[in-house]
C-alpha positions in Angstrom: 113.3 108.1 73.3 111.9 111.2 72.4 109.5 113.5 74.6 105.3 113.0 73.9 103.0 115.4 75.3 100.9 114.4 78.7 97.8 115.5 80.1 99.1 117.6 82.6 95.5 118.3 84.4 95.3 114.5 84.9 99.2 114.3 86.1 98.3 117.2 88.6 95.4 115.2 89.8 97.2 112.0 90.3 100.0 113.6 92.3 98.2 115.6 94.5 96.7 112.2 95.7 100.2 110.7 95.9 101.2 113.7 98.5 98.0 112.9 100.4 99.7 109.3 100.9 102.9 110.6 102.4 104.1 110.6 105.9 105.4 108.4 108.4 104.7 104.9 108.2 101.9 104.5 110.6 100.1 107.2 108.8 101.6 106.6 105.1 99.7 104.8 102.4 100.4 104.1 98.9 100.5 105.6 95.5 97.2 106.0 93.6 96.6 103.4 90.9 97.6 105.5 88.0 101.2 106.0 88.9 101.5 102.4 88.1 99.1 101.8 85.5 98.5 104.9 83.2 100.7 105.5 80.2 99.9 108.8 80.4 101.5 109.1 83.8 104.3 106.8 82.8 105.5 109.3 80.0 105.3 111.9 82.8 107.5 109.7 84.9 110.0 109.2 81.8 110.2 112.7 81.5 110.5 113.7 85.3 112.5 111.0 86.5 114.3 108.8 84.0 115.5 112.2 81.5 116.8 113.6 85.0 118.4 111.2 87.4 121.5 108.7 87.4 120.7 105.3 86.2 122.7 102.6 87.1 123.4 100.5 83.8 126.7 98.5 84.5 129.4 97.2 86.9 133.0 97.6 85.5 134.3 94.7 85.9 131.9 93.4 83.4 134.1 94.9 80.4 137.3 93.9 82.4 139.9 94.5 79.4 140.4 96.9 76.9 138.4 96.1 73.7 135.6 95.0 75.9 131.9 96.3 75.1 128.5 95.4 76.7 125.7 96.5 74.6 122.7 97.5 76.4 119.4 99.9 76.1 118.7 102.5 78.4 115.2 104.1 78.3 114.8 103.2 74.3 118.7 104.6 73.9 121.1 101.8 72.5 124.7 102.2 74.1 127.9 100.4 75.2 129.5 100.5 77.8 133.5 100.4 76.6 136.7 100.0 78.2 139.1 102.0 75.6 142.9 101.5 74.7 143.6 103.5 77.9 141.8 101.5 80.2 138.9 104.4 80.6 135.2 103.1 80.9 133.0 105.3 78.7 129.3 104.8 77.4 128.7 105.4 73.9 125.8 106.0 71.9 125.7 102.6 69.9 123.5 104.2 66.9 125.9 104.5 64.0 126.1 108.0 62.7 125.5 107.4 59.1 122.2 106.1 58.7 121.4 104.7 62.3 121.7 101.3 62.6 122.8 100.6 65.6 126.3 98.5 66.6 124.8 95.5 68.0 121.4 94.0 67.4 119.6 93.7 64.0 122.2 92.3 61.2 124.8 91.7 64.1 123.0 89.3 66.4 123.5 90.6 70.7 125.5 88.4 72.6 123.9 86.0 75.5 122.7 88.0 78.1 125.2 89.9 80.0 128.2 89.1 78.1 130.5 91.8 76.5 132.1 91.3 73.5 135.6 92.3 72.6 137.3 94.1 69.5 139.8 96.6 68.8 137.2 99.0 67.3 133.4 99.2 66.8 131.9 98.5 63.6 128.7 99.2 62.3 127.6 95.9 60.6 125.5 97.8 58.1 128.0 99.4 56.1 131.4 98.8 58.2 131.7 102.5 59.7 134.4 101.9 62.2 134.9 103.7 65.2 137.7 103.8 67.9 137.0 102.5 71.7 136.4 106.3 72.2 133.8 106.7 69.7 135.5 109.0 67.3 135.0 107.8 63.3 138.0 105.9 62.1 137.3 105.3 58.6 134.0 105.0 56.2 134.5 102.8 53.2 133.2 104.4 49.9 133.2 108.0 51.1 136.1 109.1 49.2 134.3 112.0 48.0 134.1 113.8 52.0 137.6 114.2 53.4 137.9 111.8 56.9 138.4 114.6 59.0 134.9 116.2 57.9 133.4 113.1 59.1 135.0 112.5 62.2 133.9 116.1 62.9 130.3 115.5 62.5 129.8 112.0 62.5 131.9 110.3 65.4 130.0 108.5 68.4 128.1 110.7 70.9 129.4 110.0 74.1 126.8 109.9 77.3 127.1 111.4 80.4 128.7 109.1 82.9 130.2 108.6 86.3 131.6 105.8 87.9 131.0 105.2 91.9 132.7 102.4 93.5 132.6 100.4 90.4 129.2 101.0 89.4 128.4 102.6 86.0 125.9 105.3 86.2 124.1 107.5 83.0 122.5 110.1 82.8 120.5 112.3 79.9 120.5 115.6 82.4 123.3 118.3 82.1 121.8 119.2 85.6 121.7 116.5 87.9 124.4 116.6 90.6 127.3 114.1 90.6 126.6 110.4 91.9 128.8 110.6 94.6 126.7 113.8 96.2 123.2 111.8 95.6 124.9 108.5 97.3 127.2 110.2 99.9 125.4 107.9 102.8 126.5 104.7 100.8 130.0 105.9 100.5 131.6 104.2 103.5 129.4 100.9 103.0 130.1 100.4 99.3 134.1 100.7 100.3 134.1 98.1 103.1 132.4 95.7 100.5 135.3 96.6 98.0 132.1 96.8 95.9 134.6 98.2 92.8 137.0 95.0 93.2 134.1 92.6 92.9 134.2 89.7 90.1 131.0 89.1 88.0 129.5 85.8 88.1 127.0 84.6 85.4 124.2 87.0 84.5 120.4 86.5 84.6 118.4 88.8 82.2 114.4 88.7 81.9 112.1 90.7 79.4 108.9 91.9 79.0 108.4 91.4 82.9 104.7 92.4 83.8 104.5 94.8 86.4 105.6 98.5 87.3 109.0 99.7 88.4 108.1 101.1 91.5 106.5 97.5 92.4 110.1 95.8 92.0 111.6 98.4 94.4 109.0 98.3 97.3 109.1 94.6 96.9 112.9 94.3 97.3 112.6 97.2 100.0 109.9 95.7 102.2 110.2 92.4 104.6 107.1 91.9 105.5 106.1 89.4 102.4 109.2 87.3 103.4 107.6 85.4 106.0 104.4 84.1 103.8 105.6 84.5 99.7 109.3 83.2 100.8 108.8 80.9 103.8 111.4 78.2 104.0 113.6 80.1 101.4 114.0 83.6 103.5 114.4 81.8 106.6 118.0 83.0 107.3 117.1 86.3 107.5 114.0 86.8 109.3 111.6 89.8 109.1 111.8 90.5 112.7 115.4 91.4 112.3 114.9 94.2 109.6 116.1 98.1 110.8 115.1 101.0 108.6 117.0 104.1 108.3 116.2 107.7 108.3 116.7 109.3 104.7 116.2 112.6 102.8 114.2 112.0 99.5 116.5 114.3 97.8 119.1 111.7 98.1 119.2 108.8 95.7 118.7 105.9 97.4 116.2 103.7 100.2 118.1 101.1 102.4 117.1 98.7 104.8 119.0 95.8 106.6 118.1 92.6 108.0 119.9 90.5 110.4 120.9 86.8 109.7 119.4 84.3 112.3 122.5 82.6 112.7 126.0 84.2 112.4 127.0 82.2 109.4 123.8 82.9 107.5 123.5 83.4 103.9 120.4 84.1 102.2 120.9 82.1 98.9 122.3 79.2 100.4 120.2 76.0 100.1 120.8 75.1 103.7 121.0 79.3 104.9 124.6 78.6 105.7 127.4 79.9 104.2 130.0 78.3 102.3 131.5 81.1 100.4 134.4 83.2 102.0 133.0 86.2 103.3 134.4 89.6 101.5 137.5 90.0 103.7 137.0 94.1 104.4 133.9 93.8 105.6 133.3 94.7 109.7 131.7 92.4 112.1 128.5 94.5 111.9 128.2 93.5 107.9 128.8 90.1 108.6 125.7 89.7 110.9 123.2 91.3 108.3 122.0 91.7 104.6 121.6 95.1 103.3 118.7 95.5 100.5 119.3 98.9 98.6 117.5 100.5 96.0 119.4 103.2 94.0 116.6 105.1 92.6 115.2 104.7 89.8 117.1 101.7 88.1 119.3 99.9 90.6 118.3 96.9 93.6 120.7 95.4 95.5 121.4 92.5 97.8 124.3 93.0 100.0 125.6 89.9 102.1 128.7 88.8 103.0 129.6 86.5 100.4 128.3 88.4 97.5 126.9 91.7 96.3 123.7 90.8 93.7 122.9 93.8 91.5 120.0 94.3 89.6 119.7 96.5 86.5 116.2 97.6 85.7 115.2 99.2 82.6 111.2 100.3 82.7 109.8 100.1 79.3 105.8 101.1 80.1 103.7 101.6 83.3 103.2 98.1 83.6 106.5 96.3 81.8 110.2 96.5 82.5 113.3 94.5 81.7 116.1 93.3 84.4 119.3 92.1 84.6 120.7 90.5 87.4 124.9 90.0 88.4 126.1 88.3 91.2 129.8 89.9 92.3 131.8 88.0 94.5 135.4 88.6 96.1 138.4 87.7 94.2 138.8 84.6 96.8 135.4 83.6 96.5 135.6 83.0 92.4 139.1 81.4 92.7 137.9 78.8 95.0 137.9 75.1 93.6 133.9 74.1 94.2 133.0 77.9 93.1 131.8 76.8 90.3 129.0 74.5 92.2 128.5 76.8 94.9 127.7 79.6 92.6 125.0 77.4 90.7 123.9 76.1 94.1 123.2 80.0 94.9 121.7 81.1 91.6 119.2 78.1 91.6 117.8 79.5 95.0 118.0 83.2 93.8 115.9 82.2 91.1 113.4 80.6 92.9 113.0 83.5 95.0 113.0 85.7 92.0 110.0 83.5 90.5 107.9 83.7 94.0 108.3 87.5 93.7 107.4 87.5 90.2 104.1 85.8 91.0 103.0 88.5 93.6 104.0 91.3 91.3 102.4 90.2 88.4 99.0 89.8 90.5 99.6 93.4 92.1 100.0 94.9 88.6 96.9 93.5 87.5 94.7 94.4 90.5 96.0 97.8 90.3 93.7 98.1 87.5 90.7 97.3 90.0 88.1 100.1 90.9 88.5 98.8 94.4 92.2 99.1 94.5 93.0 100.2 98.2 94.5 103.5 99.5 96.6 101.4 101.8 97.9 101.2 105.4 101.5 100.2 105.9 103.1 97.6 108.2 105.8 98.7 110.3 107.8 96.2 108.2 107.0 98.3 105.1 108.7 101.5 106.3 110.6 101.5 103.0 107.7 101.8 100.9 106.9 105.0 102.5 110.4 106.5 102.0 110.0 105.3 98.1 106.7 107.0 98.0 108.6 110.4 99.5 111.6 110.0 96.6 108.9 110.0 93.6 106.5 112.4 95.0 109.7 114.8 95.4 110.6 114.6 91.9 107.1 114.7 90.8 106.5 118.0 92.6 109.8 119.3 91.2 108.8 118.7 87.8 105.5 120.2 88.2 106.9 123.3 89.9 109.2 123.7 87.1 106.2 123.9 84.7 104.3 127.0 86.7 106.4 129.9 85.1 105.1 128.6 81.8 101.4 128.4 82.0 100.9 126.1 85.2 97.4 125.4 85.6 96.0 127.2 83.0 97.7 124.2 80.8 95.7 121.3 79.6 98.4 119.7 78.3 102.3 120.2 78.1 105.2 118.5 76.7 107.5 118.3 79.7 111.1 118.6 77.8 113.7 116.9 79.6 
């Protein structure tokens, strides 16, 4: 997606207001309304955050076999997550380098949500240009007048910079961002003991055109204040009173909290709140007794509990809309249990109820943030993660504005903030 000009004077005003909302939870507020509702500010975020950070898009086991490829859209860019003949998982542009038709979509319908396709080669449905699984052009019919070697040099599929961290596939459109492992170092041991890279994906749950800002999605996932009210009777296995927050640096890539189970065998997504699936065998006793809620900013929300890890990949599309794709990851022993299909269905149904309850509140919040009476807010101690999420975002707003100072700073009324 191409960059467009923004009203830089307005951006500076909003960021200054946002900085006034920062601080420890007992003094922090919520960000200004324009950070959630303004199209101009969304364009600033798109260029200052989404063009410069690592964006989590998939799990490697969603493409388990050679030739598997998962078509997705990331910030307007059609891409495929593909496992090649050597077993390497890479991310390629899904835009055919002939005339630009997507490899999936248009003439070739997209698969059901979250389902990968399998092929020995990637073929454009428009004119049958064919690419190897590493993106190199293999053949182009009726192009005999141009040597294949020349076409391969100029018309192979671009590879998107990507890294894999404990099975999670990240992409970035920046050449400057530090490696994922550095940004998420505090989660390294947590992900290792969850055996995250070995977990098996269950069914996927995709939603499109959700009517709220991407930051609201993270805030709702990371604060436990609302769970006693919005999710009464559905969230009782992990009561808000057992929530713990952690010190984090806004330069890092994540915010997280934990909430303990009321009972030793608790489970958030079980209808009776009692765990029926086997726990991930490599967990510590402490991990078996709580749920960890993680925002890997800006595109991933995780709910990590003993029996499964639920991952939600976010793809914001405007200031007030986003798409999401949720996949539950299970240990092999659980996926092979004879009653797994029924237990997974039961968990999935409860999860969808909680998601629907959250959707009602998020749509209402997004609408109310257009009000002239939108509050500055005061946070509960159970909303400590919101203060941290705000620090993460404002740190990146300020970084982008500071980078513009040598090019005119305050004197420029507008600028094209090239990523």
